[in-house]
Residue frames as qw, qx, qy, qz and C-alpha x, y, z in Angstrom:
[[0.000, 0.888, 0.459, 0.000, 0.00, 0.00, 0.00],
 [0.400, 0.558, -0.028, 0.726, 1.38, 3.41, -0.99],
 [0.363, -0.404, -0.448, 0.710, 2.41, 5.76, 1.79],
 [0.091, 0.911, 0.318, -0.247, 0.91, 9.24, 2.17],
 [0.216, -0.707, 0.352, 0.574, 4.26, 10.69, 1.15],
 [0.321, -0.045, 0.778, 0.539, 4.56, 8.60, -2.01],
 [0.243, 0.695, 0.673, 0.065, 0.95, 9.45, -2.94],
 [0.015, -0.915, -0.085, 0.393, 1.73, 13.15, -2.61],
 [0.271, -0.513, 0.555, 0.596, 4.90, 12.88, -4.67],
 [0.310, 0.202, 0.833, 0.410, 3.01, 11.07, -7.41],
 [0.099, 0.696, 0.684, 0.195, -0.11, 13.24, -7.50],
 [0.154, -0.902, -0.203, 0.349, 0.61, 16.68, -6.04],
 [0.643, 0.142, 0.334, 0.674, 2.22, 18.21, -9.12],
 [0.163, 0.484, 0.295, 0.808, 0.57, 21.59, -9.63],
 [0.294, -0.702, -0.181, -0.623, -0.80, 24.71, -7.98],
 [0.484, -0.669, 0.330, -0.458, -1.40, 24.54, -4.20],
 [0.983, -0.169, 0.070, -0.008, -0.68, 20.81, -4.08],
 [0.750, 0.405, -0.185, 0.489, 2.76, 21.40, -5.60],
 [0.034, -0.730, 0.294, -0.617, 3.37, 24.30, -3.22],
 [0.808, -0.498, 0.150, -0.276, 2.51, 21.94, -0.35],
 [0.962, 0.036, -0.017, 0.272, 5.15, 19.42, -1.44],
 [0.448, 0.626, -0.207, 0.603, 7.71, 22.20, -2.01],
 [0.354, -0.730, 0.253, -0.527, 7.10, 23.49, 1.52],
 [0.929, -0.338, 0.124, -0.081, 7.43, 20.00, 3.03],
 [0.863, 0.261, -0.076, 0.426, 10.67, 19.38, 1.15],
 [0.172, 0.726, -0.230, 0.624, 11.98, 22.76, 2.27],
 [0.662, -0.630, 0.206, -0.350, 11.13, 21.87, 5.88],
 [0.982, -0.091, 0.053, 0.154, 13.00, 18.57, 5.51],
 [0.645, 0.518, -0.143, 0.544, 16.02, 20.30, 3.97],
 [0.153, -0.784, 0.249, -0.547, 16.17, 22.81, 6.81],
 [0.809, -0.500, 0.247, -0.186, 16.17, 20.06, 9.44],
 [0.954, 0.186, -0.014, 0.237, 18.62, 17.93, 7.45],
 [0.464, 0.613, -0.255, 0.586, 21.27, 20.65, 7.64],
 [0.469, -0.165, -0.609, 0.618, 20.83, 20.80, 11.42],
 [0.143, -0.333, -0.005, -0.932, 18.45, 23.75, 11.63],
 [0.068, 0.288, 0.800, -0.522, 15.71, 24.10, 14.22],
 [0.141, -0.404, -0.604, -0.672, 12.02, 24.79, 13.56],
 [0.209, 0.185, 0.510, -0.813, 9.33, 26.89, 15.19],
 [0.083, -0.440, -0.797, -0.405, 5.69, 26.03, 14.49],
 [0.174, 0.055, 0.295, -0.938, 3.05, 28.70, 15.13],
 [0.046, -0.415, -0.903, -0.104, -0.60, 27.84, 15.72],
 [0.262, 0.047, 0.092, -0.959, -3.42, 30.31, 15.10],
 [0.607, -0.094, -0.484, -0.623, -7.10, 29.63, 14.57],
 [0.781, -0.312, 0.312, -0.443, -8.70, 26.59, 16.20],
 [0.515, 0.442, -0.729, -0.091, -6.06, 24.02, 15.33],
 [0.094, -0.190, 0.891, -0.401, -6.34, 22.19, 18.65],
 [0.628, 0.233, 0.445, -0.594, -10.11, 21.86, 18.35],
 [0.716, 0.499, -0.321, -0.367, -9.48, 20.61, 14.81],
 [0.925, -0.261, 0.275, 0.024, -7.43, 17.83, 16.48],
 [0.506, 0.754, -0.407, 0.097, -4.12, 18.75, 14.84],
 [0.464, -0.619, 0.603, -0.194, -2.58, 17.03, 17.85],
 [0.959, 0.104, 0.255, -0.065, -2.93, 13.70, 16.06],
 [0.791, 0.472, -0.039, 0.388, 0.00, 14.63, 13.82],
 [0.047, 0.854, -0.290, 0.429, 1.62, 17.51, 15.71],
 [0.728, -0.570, 0.352, -0.141, 2.25, 15.26, 18.73],
 [0.938, 0.129, 0.187, 0.260, 4.11, 12.87, 16.43],
 [0.457, 0.757, -0.117, 0.452, 6.18, 15.78, 15.07],
 [0.335, -0.813, 0.340, -0.334, 7.13, 16.75, 18.63],
 [0.870, -0.346, 0.351, -0.008, 8.07, 13.22, 19.66],
 [0.861, 0.324, 0.181, 0.348, 10.12, 12.80, 16.47],
 [0.436, -0.552, 0.094, 0.704, 12.10, 16.02, 17.18],
 [0.387, 0.469, 0.507, 0.611, 10.76, 17.70, 14.03],
 [0.100, -0.845, -0.157, -0.501, 9.85, 20.87, 15.97],
 [0.535, 0.029, -0.506, 0.676, 11.92, 22.59, 18.65],
 [0.001, -0.244, -0.392, 0.887, 9.66, 25.46, 19.77],
 [0.021, 0.590, 0.749, 0.301, 5.98, 26.39, 19.41],
 [0.099, 0.083, 0.185, -0.974, 4.14, 29.71, 19.44],
 [0.147, -0.444, -0.831, -0.301, 0.39, 29.50, 19.85],
 [0.345, -0.514, -0.076, -0.782, -2.66, 31.40, 20.97],
 [0.302, -0.217, 0.704, -0.605, -4.04, 30.87, 24.45],
 [0.815, 0.134, 0.073, -0.559, -7.03, 29.16, 22.84],
 [0.776, 0.343, -0.524, -0.071, -4.87, 26.52, 21.16],
 [0.113, 0.394, -0.780, 0.472, -2.96, 25.98, 24.40],
 [0.443, -0.069, 0.627, -0.637, -6.09, 25.21, 26.41],
 [0.788, 0.233, -0.049, -0.567, -8.26, 23.61, 23.73],
 [0.551, 0.312, -0.774, -0.020, -5.87, 20.70, 23.30],
 [0.010, -0.099, 0.840, -0.534, -6.36, 19.94, 27.00],
 [0.586, 0.138, 0.275, -0.749, -10.11, 20.40, 26.70],
 [0.757, 0.284, -0.446, -0.384, -10.22, 17.86, 23.90],
 [0.333, 0.283, -0.865, 0.246, -8.09, 15.53, 26.03],
 [0.058, 0.046, 0.805, -0.588, -10.45, 15.56, 29.00],
 [0.444, 0.388, 0.451, -0.670, -13.88, 16.22, 27.46],
 [0.090, 0.202, -0.716, -0.663, -13.83, 14.83, 23.93],
 [0.005, -0.310, -0.946, -0.093, -16.87, 12.61, 24.40],
 [0.070, 0.699, 0.550, -0.452, -19.05, 15.61, 25.22],
 [0.003, 0.356, -0.348, -0.867, -18.10, 17.61, 22.12],
 [0.578, 0.539, 0.583, -0.187, -20.83, 17.93, 19.50],
 [0.250, -0.081, 0.548, 0.794, -20.34, 18.32, 15.78],
 [0.397, 0.667, 0.388, -0.497, -22.77, 20.52, 13.87],
 [0.480, 0.052, 0.618, 0.620, -22.20, 19.75, 10.17],
 [0.157, 0.703, 0.551, 0.422, -25.08, 22.02, 9.11],
 [0.338, -0.516, -0.301, 0.727, -23.76, 25.03, 11.07],
 [0.090, 0.032, 0.327, 0.940, -24.30, 27.33, 8.07],
 [0.303, -0.476, -0.639, -0.523, -28.05, 26.79, 8.42],
 [0.353, -0.441, -0.653, 0.504, -28.24, 27.73, 12.11],
 [0.079, -0.821, -0.281, -0.490, -30.50, 30.64, 13.01],
 [0.010, -0.541, 0.432, -0.721, -29.82, 33.10, 15.81],
 [0.765, -0.372, 0.137, -0.507, -32.36, 31.16, 17.86],
 [0.959, 0.071, -0.261, 0.090, -30.51, 27.89, 17.19],
 [0.462, 0.454, -0.455, 0.612, -27.26, 29.49, 18.34],
 [0.355, -0.520, 0.337, -0.700, -28.90, 30.68, 21.55],
 [0.935, -0.217, -0.051, -0.275, -30.14, 27.16, 22.26],
 [0.801, 0.240, -0.397, 0.378, -26.55, 25.93, 22.01],
 [0.075, 0.515, -0.420, 0.743, -25.53, 28.57, 24.54],
 [0.681, -0.420, 0.145, -0.582, -28.31, 27.48, 26.90],
 [0.988, -0.062, -0.140, -0.010, -26.93, 23.95, 26.71],
 [0.527, -0.735, 0.361, 0.229, -23.45, 25.19, 27.59],
 [0.790, 0.199, 0.407, 0.412, -22.06, 24.54, 24.12],
 [0.019, -0.813, 0.200, 0.546, -19.62, 27.07, 22.65],
 [0.828, 0.475, 0.287, 0.072, -19.43, 26.70, 18.86],
 [0.192, -0.618, 0.514, 0.563, -16.24, 26.82, 16.80],
 [0.332, 0.280, -0.650, -0.623, -17.41, 26.48, 13.19],
 [0.735, -0.083, -0.518, -0.429, -18.81, 22.92, 13.09],
 [0.608, -0.085, -0.713, 0.338, -17.67, 21.84, 16.56],
 [0.434, -0.757, -0.045, -0.486, -19.19, 22.71, 19.93],
 [0.370, 0.248, -0.707, 0.549, -17.01, 22.74, 23.04],
 [0.567, -0.618, -0.525, -0.143, -18.91, 21.75, 26.22],
 [0.054, -0.758, 0.279, -0.587, -18.34, 24.43, 28.86],
 [0.729, -0.557, 0.244, -0.313, -18.99, 22.37, 31.98],
 [0.984, -0.038, 0.105, 0.137, -17.10, 19.27, 30.92],
 [0.703, 0.443, -0.065, 0.552, -14.14, 21.14, 29.39],
 [0.092, 0.700, -0.201, 0.679, -13.60, 24.57, 30.97],
 [0.577, -0.642, 0.188, -0.469, -14.89, 23.90, 34.46],
 [0.981, -0.137, -0.094, 0.101, -13.28, 20.46, 34.74],
 [0.682, 0.320, -0.197, 0.627, -9.86, 22.04, 34.23],
 [0.089, -0.814, 0.044, -0.573, -10.53, 25.19, 36.24],
 [0.719, -0.677, 0.086, -0.132, -10.16, 23.73, 39.73],
 [0.906, -0.086, 0.078, 0.407, -6.90, 22.03, 38.80],
 [0.488, 0.517, 0.012, 0.703, -5.28, 25.03, 37.14],
 [0.301, -0.844, 0.015, -0.444, -6.44, 27.33, 39.96],
 [0.847, -0.514, 0.037, 0.133, -4.63, 25.09, 42.44],
 [0.755, 0.155, 0.064, 0.634, -1.38, 25.58, 40.48],
 [0.130, 0.719, 0.054, 0.681, -1.85, 29.35, 40.33],
 [0.561, -0.775, -0.021, -0.289, -2.69, 29.57, 44.02],
 [0.892, -0.318, 0.012, 0.321, 0.26, 27.40, 45.09],
 [0.595, 0.363, 0.035, 0.716, 2.68, 29.54, 43.07],
 [0.105, -0.786, -0.040, -0.609, 1.32, 32.75, 44.55],
 [0.729, -0.676, -0.005, -0.103, 1.58, 31.44, 48.10],
 [0.858, -0.171, 0.094, 0.475, 5.18, 30.42, 47.40],
 [0.088, -0.844, 0.137, 0.511, 5.97, 33.85, 45.97],
 [0.412, -0.134, 0.706, 0.560, 6.65, 32.41, 42.52],
 [0.571, 0.596, 0.100, -0.555, 5.35, 33.09, 39.02],
 [0.504, -0.039, 0.774, 0.381, 5.39, 31.12, 35.79],
 [0.234, 0.157, -0.501, -0.818, 4.36, 31.38, 32.16],
 [0.753, 0.067, 0.097, -0.647, 0.83, 30.21, 31.23],
 [0.816, 0.251, -0.490, -0.176, 2.12, 27.08, 29.49],
 [0.249, 0.344, -0.800, 0.424, 4.33, 26.21, 32.46],
 [0.507, -0.106, 0.521, -0.678, 1.30, 25.99, 34.75],
 [0.866, 0.215, -0.086, -0.443, -0.35, 23.68, 32.23],
 [0.578, 0.401, -0.701, 0.120, 2.80, 21.57, 32.01],
 [0.133, -0.281, 0.751, -0.582, 2.72, 21.22, 35.81],
 [0.716, 0.053, 0.296, -0.630, -0.88, 20.08, 35.64],
 [0.836, 0.346, -0.343, -0.254, -0.21, 17.55, 32.87],
 [0.484, 0.416, -0.727, 0.253, 2.98, 16.09, 34.32],
 [0.364, -0.316, 0.622, -0.617, 1.44, 15.68, 37.78],
 [0.159, -0.084, -0.971, -0.160, -0.84, 13.00, 36.34],
 [0.225, 0.272, 0.625, -0.696, -3.90, 14.50, 38.02],
 [0.532, 0.362, -0.126, -0.755, -5.78, 14.83, 34.72],
 [0.139, 0.183, -0.936, -0.266, -5.34, 11.19, 33.72],
 [0.248, 0.288, 0.839, -0.390, -8.61, 10.29, 35.45],
 [0.430, 0.627, 0.244, -0.602, -10.44, 12.38, 32.86],
 [0.039, -0.367, 0.680, 0.633, -8.72, 11.32, 29.61],
 [0.696, 0.422, 0.439, -0.381, -11.23, 10.69, 26.83],
 [0.705, 0.655, -0.252, -0.100, -8.83, 10.36, 23.88],
 [0.908, 0.000, -0.101, 0.408, -5.64, 8.39, 23.43],
 [0.337, -0.868, 0.053, 0.360, -3.09, 10.64, 25.18],
 [0.587, -0.114, 0.459, 0.658, -0.64, 10.11, 22.33],
 [0.271, 0.627, 0.510, 0.523, -2.89, 12.44, 20.30],
 [0.236, -0.945, -0.183, 0.134, -2.44, 15.39, 22.68],
 [0.577, 0.587, -0.153, 0.546, 0.25, 17.72, 21.38],
 [0.271, -0.805, 0.252, -0.464, 0.36, 19.53, 24.73],
 [0.880, -0.414, 0.229, -0.039, 1.11, 16.31, 26.58],
 [0.866, 0.288, 0.036, 0.408, 3.83, 15.45, 24.04],
 [0.249, 0.768, -0.162, 0.567, 5.29, 18.96, 24.44],
 [0.552, -0.732, 0.243, -0.318, 5.19, 18.73, 28.24],
 [0.956, -0.198, 0.172, 0.132, 6.94, 15.37, 28.23],
 [0.729, 0.385, 0.045, 0.564, 9.64, 16.77, 25.91],
 [0.319, -0.712, -0.168, 0.602, 9.67, 20.11, 27.75],
 [0.412, 0.461, 0.400, 0.677, 9.34, 21.90, 24.40],
 [0.092, -0.318, -0.229, 0.916, 9.42, 25.67, 24.92],
 [0.128, 0.678, 0.669, 0.276, 6.15, 27.42, 24.09],
 [0.061, -0.085, -0.078, 0.991, 5.44, 31.11, 23.56],
 [0.009, 0.626, 0.778, 0.052, 1.83, 32.19, 24.14],
 [0.078, 0.038, 0.004, 0.996, 1.38, 35.85, 23.14],
 [0.446, -0.195, -0.163, -0.858, -1.90, 37.44, 24.14],
 [0.265, -0.134, -0.944, 0.146, -2.74, 34.59, 26.52],
 [0.183, 0.215, 0.494, -0.822, -5.15, 36.92, 28.31],
 [0.581, 0.249, -0.206, -0.747, -7.44, 36.59, 25.27],
 [0.444, 0.032, -0.886, -0.131, -8.40, 33.01, 26.12],
 [0.679, -0.536, -0.382, -0.326, -10.86, 31.29, 28.43],
 [0.758, -0.324, -0.360, 0.436, -8.19, 30.47, 31.01],
 [0.313, 0.194, -0.095, 0.925, -6.85, 34.00, 30.71],
 [0.371, -0.523, -0.218, -0.736, -10.32, 35.37, 31.41],
 [0.781, -0.481, -0.399, -0.021, -10.71, 33.02, 34.36],
 [0.625, -0.093, -0.300, 0.715, -7.35, 34.15, 35.77],
 [0.030, 0.353, 0.024, 0.935, -8.43, 37.79, 35.40],
 [0.575, -0.571, -0.351, -0.469, -11.67, 37.03, 37.27],
 [0.770, -0.401, -0.373, 0.328, -9.66, 35.73, 40.22],
 [0.394, 0.105, -0.133, 0.903, -7.59, 38.93, 40.15],
 [0.251, -0.495, -0.215, -0.804, -10.81, 40.95, 40.31],
 [0.730, -0.560, -0.334, -0.205, -12.01, 39.03, 43.36],
 [0.219, -0.807, 0.467, -0.287, -8.63, 39.44, 45.04],
 [0.956, -0.204, 0.208, -0.035, -7.97, 35.70, 45.17],
 [0.811, 0.096, 0.202, 0.541, -4.96, 36.03, 42.83],
 [0.088, -0.829, 0.131, 0.537, -2.55, 38.77, 41.85],
 [0.694, 0.707, -0.070, -0.115, -1.55, 39.52, 38.26],
 [0.020, 0.763, -0.645, -0.003, 2.16, 39.16, 39.14],
 [0.720, -0.178, 0.662, -0.109, 1.56, 35.41, 39.59],
 [0.787, 0.464, 0.389, 0.121, 1.39, 35.10, 35.79],
 [0.375, -0.341, 0.387, 0.771, 4.33, 36.04, 33.57],
 [0.422, 0.724, 0.215, -0.502, 3.25, 38.32, 30.73],
 [0.751, 0.626, 0.163, 0.134, 3.75, 38.80, 27.01],
 [0.126, 0.906, -0.382, 0.128, 6.75, 41.06, 27.65],
 [0.582, -0.496, 0.643, -0.042, 8.32, 38.26, 29.69],
 [0.860, 0.279, 0.423, 0.068, 7.69, 35.91, 26.77],
 [0.538, 0.828, -0.075, 0.136, 9.40, 38.30, 24.32],
 [0.168, -0.814, 0.545, -0.112, 12.43, 38.72, 26.58],
 [0.746, -0.220, 0.628, -0.012, 12.68, 34.94, 27.01],
 [0.808, 0.508, 0.290, 0.071, 12.30, 34.38, 23.25],
 [0.290, 0.910, -0.287, 0.071, 15.01, 36.94, 22.45],
 [0.359, -0.637, 0.680, -0.060, 17.46, 35.08, 24.67],
 [0.807, 0.072, 0.585, -0.022, 16.41, 31.69, 23.28],
 [0.691, 0.715, 0.097, 0.035, 16.75, 32.87, 19.67],
 [0.087, 0.881, -0.462, 0.055, 20.16, 34.38, 20.32],
 [0.525, -0.448, 0.722, -0.055, 21.45, 31.20, 21.97],
 [0.764, 0.194, 0.615, -0.018, 20.00, 28.86, 19.35],
 [0.627, 0.778, 0.027, 0.023, 21.38, 30.71, 16.32],
 [0.301, -0.798, 0.487, 0.186, 24.98, 30.63, 17.53],
 [0.691, -0.096, 0.671, 0.251, 25.62, 27.45, 15.53],
 [0.109, 0.446, -0.441, -0.771, 24.81, 29.29, 12.28],
 [0.118, 0.145, 0.947, 0.261, 22.34, 26.61, 11.17],
 [0.275, -0.162, -0.271, -0.908, 19.27, 28.81, 11.42],
 [0.261, 0.278, 0.784, -0.490, 15.77, 28.60, 12.84],
 [0.067, -0.263, -0.707, -0.653, 12.84, 28.00, 10.53],
 [0.308, 0.180, 0.375, -0.855, 9.35, 29.47, 10.86],
 [0.114, -0.248, -0.886, -0.375, 6.35, 27.29, 9.98],
 [0.236, 0.098, 0.295, -0.921, 3.26, 29.47, 10.33],
 [0.035, -0.412, -0.892, -0.183, -0.21, 27.92, 10.47],
 [0.064, -0.880, -0.471, -0.002, -2.69, 30.75, 9.94],
 [0.318, 0.588, -0.092, 0.738, -1.51, 34.19, 11.01],
 [0.498, -0.801, -0.208, -0.259, -2.40, 36.57, 13.79],
 [0.310, -0.842, 0.382, -0.222, -0.52, 37.13, 17.01],
 [0.911, -0.236, 0.326, 0.091, 0.76, 33.54, 17.17],
 [0.784, 0.373, 0.182, 0.462, 2.81, 34.30, 14.05],
 [0.234, 0.852, -0.019, 0.469, 3.51, 38.02, 14.19],
 [0.544, -0.812, 0.186, -0.096, 4.69, 38.09, 17.81],
 [0.815, -0.353, 0.339, 0.310, 7.55, 35.58, 17.53],
 [0.703, 0.475, 0.232, 0.477, 8.69, 36.55, 14.03],
 [0.043, 0.948, -0.014, 0.316, 9.28, 40.10, 15.32],
 [0.734, -0.615, 0.120, 0.262, 12.00, 38.94, 17.70],
 [0.734, 0.153, 0.233, 0.620, 14.54, 39.25, 14.86],
 [0.220, 0.708, 0.127, 0.659, 13.95, 42.91, 13.91],
 [0.514, -0.845, -0.044, -0.138, 13.69, 43.71, 17.63],
 [0.809, -0.383, 0.158, 0.417, 17.14, 42.24, 18.25],
 [0.604, 0.302, 0.269, 0.687, 18.59, 43.87, 15.14],
 [0.106, 0.691, 0.225, 0.679, 16.99, 47.29, 15.22],
 [0.465, -0.822, -0.082, -0.318, 16.23, 48.01, 18.87],
 [0.769, -0.575, 0.191, 0.203, 19.18, 46.25, 20.50],
 [0.361, 0.834, -0.399, -0.120, 21.46, 46.72, 17.46],
 [0.617, -0.363, 0.694, 0.073, 22.71, 43.16, 17.69],
 [0.333, 0.390, -0.715, -0.475, 24.00, 41.24, 14.69],
 [0.610, 0.044, 0.685, -0.396, 21.22, 38.65, 14.50],
 [0.080, -0.002, 0.869, 0.488, 20.58, 36.01, 11.81],
 [0.570, 0.055, -0.117, -0.812, 17.25, 36.25, 10.01],
 [0.816, 0.027, 0.481, -0.320, 14.81, 33.34, 10.00],
 [0.190, -0.405, 0.797, 0.405, 16.27, 30.53, 7.91],
 [0.042, -0.243, -0.889, -0.385, 13.07, 29.09, 6.38],
 [0.337, 0.191, 0.330, -0.861, 9.53, 30.36, 6.13],
 [0.139, -0.264, -0.856, -0.423, 6.24, 28.68, 5.28],
 [0.333, 0.107, 0.352, -0.868, 2.74, 30.06, 5.71],
 [0.033, -0.358, -0.902, -0.239, -0.51, 28.14, 5.43],
 [0.155, 0.365, 0.345, -0.851, -3.40, 30.53, 5.05],
 [0.240, 0.540, 0.742, 0.316, -6.74, 30.89, 3.32],
 [0.045, -0.772, -0.238, 0.588, -6.73, 34.65, 3.96],
 [0.540, 0.773, 0.245, 0.224, -7.11, 36.87, 0.91],
 [0.598, -0.122, 0.036, 0.792, -3.89, 38.67, 0.02],
 [0.071, 0.606, 0.269, 0.745, -5.17, 42.20, 0.44],
 [0.423, -0.782, -0.255, -0.380, -6.54, 44.85, 2.80],
 [0.009, -0.718, 0.476, -0.508, -3.46, 45.15, 4.99],
 [0.886, -0.404, 0.052, -0.220, -3.95, 41.91, 6.90],
 [0.243, -0.627, 0.740, 0.017, -1.00, 40.08, 8.45],
 [0.723, 0.037, 0.685, -0.080, -2.49, 36.67, 7.66],
 [0.713, 0.635, 0.298, -0.004, -2.84, 37.60, 4.01],
 [0.042, 0.885, -0.394, -0.246, 0.59, 39.19, 3.58],
 [0.900, 0.366, -0.215, 0.098, 2.83, 37.36, 1.13],
 [0.830, -0.358, -0.053, 0.424, 6.21, 36.22, 2.53],
 [0.547, 0.363, 0.052, 0.752, 8.22, 38.81, 0.56],
 [0.204, -0.859, -0.121, -0.454, 6.53, 41.62, 2.52],
 [0.762, -0.631, -0.031, 0.142, 8.44, 40.39, 5.56],
 [0.708, 0.204, 0.008, 0.676, 11.73, 41.26, 3.84],
 [0.084, 0.704, 0.057, 0.703, 10.87, 44.95, 4.24],
 [0.593, -0.741, 0.012, -0.315, 10.44, 44.46, 8.00],
 [0.085, 0.649, -0.714, 0.248, 13.81, 42.78, 8.51],
 [0.801, -0.216, 0.438, -0.347, 12.32, 39.37, 9.26],
 [0.890, 0.184, 0.386, 0.158, 13.33, 37.38, 6.17],
 [0.231, -0.513, 0.494, 0.663, 16.19, 37.68, 3.70],
 [0.571, 0.498, -0.290, -0.585, 15.71, 37.80, -0.06],
 [0.435, 0.338, -0.821, -0.148, 17.35, 34.36, -0.27],
 [0.410, -0.113, 0.759, -0.494, 15.36, 32.77, 2.59],
 [0.123, -0.179, -0.915, -0.341, 13.45, 29.71, 1.32],
 [0.341, 0.152, 0.331, -0.867, 9.84, 30.97, 1.35],
 [0.118, -0.228, -0.907, -0.334, 6.61, 29.08, 0.76],
 [0.417, 0.091, 0.330, -0.842, 2.92, 29.87, 0.97],
 [0.066, -0.231, -0.942, -0.234, 0.12, 27.33, 0.66],
 [0.346, -0.025, 0.078, -0.935, -3.20, 29.10, 0.23],
 [0.584, -0.195, -0.714, -0.333, -5.61, 26.49, 1.49],
 [0.715, -0.589, -0.069, -0.369, -7.35, 25.11, 4.59],
 [0.001, 0.623, -0.717, 0.314, -4.76, 24.52, 7.34],
 [0.733, -0.195, 0.539, -0.366, -6.76, 21.59, 8.73],
 [0.924, 0.374, 0.076, -0.031, -6.04, 19.79, 5.44],
 [0.523, 0.742, -0.346, 0.237, -2.58, 21.12, 4.60],
 [0.231, -0.707, 0.586, -0.321, -0.79, 20.94, 7.97],
 [0.831, -0.203, 0.496, -0.152, -1.52, 17.23, 8.64],
 [0.870, 0.483, 0.047, 0.088, -0.40, 16.39, 5.08],
 [0.305, 0.794, -0.432, 0.299, 2.87, 18.28, 5.45],
 [0.485, -0.561, 0.601, -0.298, 3.47, 16.65, 8.83],
 [0.937, 0.073, 0.328, -0.096, 2.71, 13.23, 7.34],
 [0.698, 0.667, -0.192, 0.177, 5.23, 13.92, 4.56],
 [0.033, 0.759, -0.547, 0.350, 7.94, 14.94, 7.01],
 [0.638, -0.363, 0.603, -0.312, 7.19, 11.93, 9.25],
 [0.231, 0.309, -0.850, -0.358, 7.33, 9.69, 6.16],
 [0.554, 0.101, 0.667, -0.488, 3.92, 8.20, 6.92]]
């Protein structure tokens, strides 16, 4: 039986399918020369269960650092502990405002065709993550958002709730590997909102959570240390938004604001279905980043203009030689 990779090589010859193969081969070439890779996750990739292939990429050392939204950080855990209570709504385009309100009344928060169950997902995790926040505050310590989640995962306390095979959780794979994660704008997430609510009641203090500035400072140091070998760090961007724009800016920040001689990103790929127009970051073509001091003219650059829930698993399957 033909592998996914061999099928792609035989059939993906033109247009976006060819761009997909080019991007996968560029990714492979970057790793083959000893380079490292950052993957950025925007959109609802965790709810789309990208963990099925991303976890394999992490375990196979095909990714060294991840940048993601707060939603992707938490929604992988929600899927891990509440998958059986999720509901798919294939006819979501036909829903009326009244239909949507009925979903709300049932505690179902819709993401396109998938509804996340509030009680089973958010509230099940809340008591466990609060305990980590509270313990840190009482000890006079603070951590990054993903570090609290790593603590929760590695403690084993969530195992009682697992509703999927844990090998399909990219967050669990990342925690076990201690992969560094950057989570810009974490406050714009359910867990971020919950943390803020505890600050409003006086139960927690904001200093207990490290912020986006702390993430940028940490990333600047990590990037500087990990480019010393001259092999470069690649940038594999799924979607756009803050998950992509925040980390890619570390290079011009180091170069222009600190005036340090800093290597540019060594590979770039963007998967996006955003229209290339209207000043959007998600829709900006890779060459625009040259003008911002993020990519070089000779940097291998790829863009696959298609649905990331289709493209990303295929590229990962190619790289994993599935």
